[in-house]
C-alpha positions in Angstrom: 0.1 0.1 0.1 1.5 3.4 -1.1 1.5 6.5 1.1 -1.5 7.8 -1.0 -3.4 4.6 -0.6 -3.1 4.9 3.2 -3.9 8.7 3.4 -7.1 8.0 1.2 -8.3 5.2 3.4 -7.6 7.1 6.4 -9.4 9.9 5.3 -12.5 7.8 4.0 -12.6 6.1 7.3 -12.5 9.2 9.2 -15.4 10.3 7.1 -17.4 7.0 7.7 -17.1 5.9 4.1 -14.8 3.1 4.1 -13.6 0.2 6.4 -17.1 -0.8 7.2 -17.6 2.4 9.3 -21.3 3.4 9.4 -23.1 5.3 12.2 -26.4 4.5 13.8 -28.2 7.8 13.2 -28.2 11.1 11.6 -27.1 12.8 14.4 -24.1 10.2 15.2 -23.1 11.0 11.5 -23.1 14.9 11.9 -21.2 14.5 15.2 -18.7 12.3 13.7 -18.0 14.2 10.5 -18.7 17.8 12.3 -20.4 19.4 9.0 -22.1 18.0 5.9 -22.4 20.0 2.7 -25.9 21.4 2.4 -26.3 23.7 -0.5 -28.6 21.1 -2.0 -31.0 19.8 0.7 -31.3 16.4 -0.9 -27.6 16.0 -1.5 -27.1 16.7 2.3 -29.6 13.8 3.2 -27.7 11.6 0.6 -24.5 12.6 2.3 -25.7 11.6 5.8 -27.3 8.5 4.4 -23.8 7.4 2.9 -22.3 7.4 6.3 -25.1 5.8 8.3 -26.4 2.3 8.6 -30.1 1.6 7.3 -31.2 5.1 7.5 -34.4 6.4 6.0 -35.0 9.8 4.9 -37.9 10.3 7.4 -35.2 9.6 10.0 -33.1 12.3 8.7 -36.0 14.5 8.5 -36.9 13.7 12.1 -33.3 14.6 13.2 -34.0 18.0 11.8 -37.6 18.8 12.7 -38.5 16.7 15.7 -35.2 15.9 17.7 -33.6 19.3 16.6 -30.4 17.7 16.9 -28.9 18.7 13.4 -29.3 22.2 11.9 -28.7 23.5 8.5 -27.2 27.1 8.4 -24.4 29.2 6.9 -21.0 28.3 8.4 -17.6 27.3 7.0 -16.7 29.6 3.9 -20.0 31.1 4.5 -21.8 28.2 2.7 -24.8 25.9 3.8 -23.7 23.1 6.0 -25.6 20.6 8.3 -24.0 20.7 11.9 -25.0 19.4 15.2 -27.1 21.8 16.9 -24.7 22.0 20.0 -22.1 23.7 17.5 -24.5 26.2 16.1 -24.0 29.1 18.6 -20.1 29.2 18.9 -19.7 28.6 15.0 -21.6 31.6 14.5 -19.6 33.7 16.8 -16.4 32.4 15.4 -17.1 32.5 11.7 -20.1 35.0 11.1 -18.1 38.1 11.2 -15.7 37.4 8.5 -18.7 36.1 6.3 -20.5 39.4 7.0 -17.5 41.5 6.4 -17.0 39.5 3.0 -20.5 40.3 2.1 -20.4 44.1 2.4 -19.7 44.8 -1.5 -22.7 42.4 -2.4 -24.9 44.3 0.3 -23.9 47.8 -1.4 -24.7 46.4 -4.7 -28.2 45.5 -3.8 -28.6 48.7 -1.9 -28.7 47.1 1.4 -27.0 49.5 3.8 -26.4 49.0 7.5 -29.6 50.7 8.7 -31.7 48.6 6.5 -30.0 45.4 7.3 -30.6 46.1 11.0 -34.1 47.0 10.5 -34.7 43.8 8.5 -33.1 41.8 11.4 -35.6 43.4 13.9 -38.5 42.9 11.6 -37.8 39.3 10.9 -37.1 38.5 14.7 -40.6 40.0 15.4 -42.2 38.1 12.7 -40.9 34.8 13.8 -41.4 35.5 17.4 -45.2 36.3 16.6 -46.0 33.8 14.2 -43.5 31.0 14.5 -41.5 29.3 11.6 -42.1 31.1 8.2 -41.1 30.1 4.7 -38.9 32.3 2.4 -41.7 33.5 0.6 -43.5 34.6 3.7 -40.4 36.6 5.1 -39.9 38.0 1.8 -43.6 39.4 1.7 -42.9 41.0 5.3 -39.9 42.5 3.9 -41.6 44.6 1.4 -42.6 46.7 4.3 -39.1 48.1 4.5 -39.2 48.9 0.6 -37.4 45.7 -0.2 -38.3 44.6 -3.8 -39.7 40.9 -3.6 -38.0 40.1 -6.8 -34.1 39.6 -7.2 -31.5 38.6 -4.5 -32.2 41.4 -1.7 -34.9 39.1 0.3 -32.6 36.0 0.1 -29.4 38.3 1.4 -31.4 39.9 4.2 -32.5 36.3 5.6 -29.1 35.0 5.3 -27.9 38.3 7.1 -30.4 37.3 9.9 -29.0 34.0 10.0 -25.5 35.1 10.4 -26.4 37.5 13.2 -28.2 34.7 15.2 -31.7 35.7 14.7 -32.8 32.8 12.8 -31.9 29.3 11.8 -33.4 26.9 9.3 -36.5 25.3 11.0 -39.0 22.5 10.2 -40.5 21.7 6.8 -44.1 22.5 6.4 -45.8 20.3 3.8 -42.5 19.8 2.3 -41.4 23.4 2.2 -38.4 24.7 4.4 -39.1 27.4 7.0 -37.0 29.5 9.1 -37.3 29.7 12.8 -36.2 32.0 15.6 -32.9 30.6 16.8 -33.6 31.5 20.4 -37.0 29.5 20.2 -35.6 26.6 17.9 -32.4 25.8 19.9 -31.8 25.8 23.7 -29.3 28.5 25.0 -26.0 26.7 25.3 -25.3 25.5 28.8 -21.3 25.5 28.3 -19.4 28.6 28.8 -18.7 31.1 25.7 -15.5 30.0 24.1 -13.2 33.0 23.3 -11.9 33.3 19.8 -8.6 31.3 20.2 -10.4 28.5 22.1 -13.0 28.2 19.4 -10.8 28.5 16.6 -8.6 25.5 18.5 -11.8 23.4 18.9 -12.7 23.9 15.2 -9.3 22.7 14.2 -9.5 19.7 16.5 -12.8 18.8 15.1 -11.9 19.2 11.5 -8.6 16.9 12.0 -10.8 14.3 13.7 -13.0 14.2 10.6 -10.6 14.7 7.8 -6.9 13.5 8.9 -4.3 13.5 7.7 -4.4 16.9 6.8 -2.4 20.2 6.9 -2.9 23.8 8.1 -3.4 24.8 4.7 -6.1 22.1 4.3 -7.9 23.3 7.4 -7.6 27.1 6.2 -9.4 26.1 2.9 -12.1 24.2 4.5 -13.1 26.6 7.1 -12.6 29.8 4.8 -10.1 31.3 7.4 -6.7 32.6 6.4 -3.7 30.7 6.9 -2.3 33.2 9.3 -5.2 33.1 11.7 -5.0 29.2 11.8 -1.5 28.4 12.4 -1.4 28.8 16.2 -4.6 26.4 16.6 -3.0 23.9 14.3 0.3 23.8 16.2 -1.7 22.9 19.3 -2.9 19.6 17.9 -1.4 16.1 17.9 0.7 15.3 14.7 -1.8 16.0 11.8 0.2 14.1 9.2 0.7 11.0 11.2 0.1 7.9 9.0 -0.8 4.6 10.4 -2.1 2.1 8.1 -5.9 1.2 8.6 -6.9 -2.4 9.5 -7.5 -4.7 6.7 -11.2 -4.5 5.6 -13.4 -5.8 2.7 -13.9 -3.7 -0.2 -16.6 -0.9 1.0 -18.7 0.7 -1.7 -20.5 4.0 -1.2 -22.4 6.4 -3.2 -22.0 9.9 -2.1 -23.9 12.9 -3.6 -22.8 16.1 -5.4 -20.8 18.5 -3.5 -19.9 16.1 -0.8 -17.3 17.2 1.7 -15.3 14.2 1.1 -14.0 15.8 -2.2 -13.8 19.4 -0.8 -11.9 19.3 2.6 -8.4 19.6 1.4 -6.5 22.1 -0.3 -4.7 19.9 -3.0 -6.3 18.0 -5.7 -8.1 15.2 -3.7 -6.5 11.6 -3.6 -10.2 10.3 -3.5 -10.3 10.6 -7.6 -7.8 9.5 -9.9 -6.3 12.3 -12.0 -7.4 11.2 -15.2 -11.2 11.2 -14.3 -11.2 14.7 -12.5 -12.9 16.4 -15.3 -15.7 13.9 -14.9 -16.3 15.1 -11.1 -15.5 18.8 -11.9 -16.8 19.5 -15.2 -16.7 23.3 -14.6 -19.1 25.9 -13.5 -18.8 25.1 -9.8 -20.3 21.7 -10.4 -19.2 18.6 -8.4 -21.0 15.5 -9.6 -22.2 12.6 -7.4 -19.6 9.7 -7.4 -19.3 6.1 -6.3 -16.5 5.3 -4.1 -14.7 1.8 -3.5 -12.5 2.1 -0.3 -12.5 5.8 -0.7 -11.4 5.6 -4.3 -13.9 6.9 -6.9 -14.8 4.8 -9.7 -17.8 6.3 -11.2 -20.2 9.1 -11.3 -23.8 8.6 -10.9 -27.4 10.3 -11.4 -30.5 10.2 -9.1 -34.1 9.6 -10.2 -33.6 7.0 -11.4 -30.2 6.1 -9.8 -28.0 5.4 -12.7 -24.0 4.7 -12.5 -21.4 6.0 -15.1 -18.4 4.0 -14.4 -15.1 5.1 -15.7 -14.1 1.7 -16.6 -15.9 -1.9 -16.4 -17.0 -2.6 -12.9 -15.1 -5.6 -11.5 -17.2 -8.5 -11.1 -16.3 -9.0 -7.5 -17.5 -5.4 -7.0 -20.8 -5.6 -8.6 -23.0 -7.3 -5.8 -21.7 -4.5 -3.3 -22.6 -1.9 -5.9 -25.9 -3.3 -6.7 -26.9 -3.3 -2.9 -25.9 0.5 -2.6 -27.7 1.3 -5.5 -30.8 -0.3 -4.1 -30.2 1.4 -0.8 -30.0 4.9 -2.4 -33.2 4.1 -4.4 -35.1 3.2 -1.4 -33.9 6.1 0.5 -35.2 8.5 -2.2 -38.5 6.7 -2.9 -41.3 8.9 -1.3 -43.1 7.2 1.6 -46.9 7.3 1.2 -48.7 9.4 3.8 -50.5 7.5 6.6 -53.8 6.0 5.3 -53.1 6.4 1.6 -54.6 3.4 -0.4 -52.1 1.9 -3.1 -52.9 2.4 -6.7 
């Protein structure tokens, strides 16, 4: 086994994507990997499924809506991730100031000055406090009272601003449509003491390494969106992040992971998860990152959903086919809507 093979297997195991490692619940998955890419809500669900054992989509939804153990929001790099509920408050305090500062030019382009953003935060807070969780369309309608046009990107950026300032978070689905809830209502106030910035940064580095090692400080900076100069001190406090200890032997492990999966995005260099000759299949351009099939952490195909269909780079080895068929069946079952209670067949 080469060093590259060892690194790939260690990273895939850390991500619960190889070595037979699967978690028992959506909450356990998110605790293990710290954050799941969630720009695409269905892809986020599929990313959780790939790391769990016999998980249904209804169970993932219950973790969001009923247990409130996992939450979707804007965190690393200012992009949507699903994280554990216990991590929301300190992540916002650590990461939001930089994200808000980076968005100033876009706010100016949309005519959203500081006064309007603050008034929007207060209006959204009152609306959610009075009416409970509201959809994006319902919040957009209320923002027109401030002179915000309902068309275009301004309502989205004001809702995102309210999330980054700790006013709201993603709430439950209502008739299949996502809503936003008042953060103070949806998640309990943390019982642990506030972390200062250096302590929070060290914790983020520790959690990143646990889910992505072996890794470098530059990998952590790329994943978190923080500058390398800001993360070096935290990184130096960690155990050897580049240590290679070959993983224990295990049967070939096949997984289907979704578009934009963190497994392909969490290191600064070209990932060892994709053979160099096939990287254009995964990253065709325009910011697209396609769903992929893995065998022991190495990509051997892309795939599409509805219906689930594989596009292998080369013919699939016969000994891999049974595991692949089983994984395709599991994804198909996961994506198949469950009839509502009392519905009659046909």
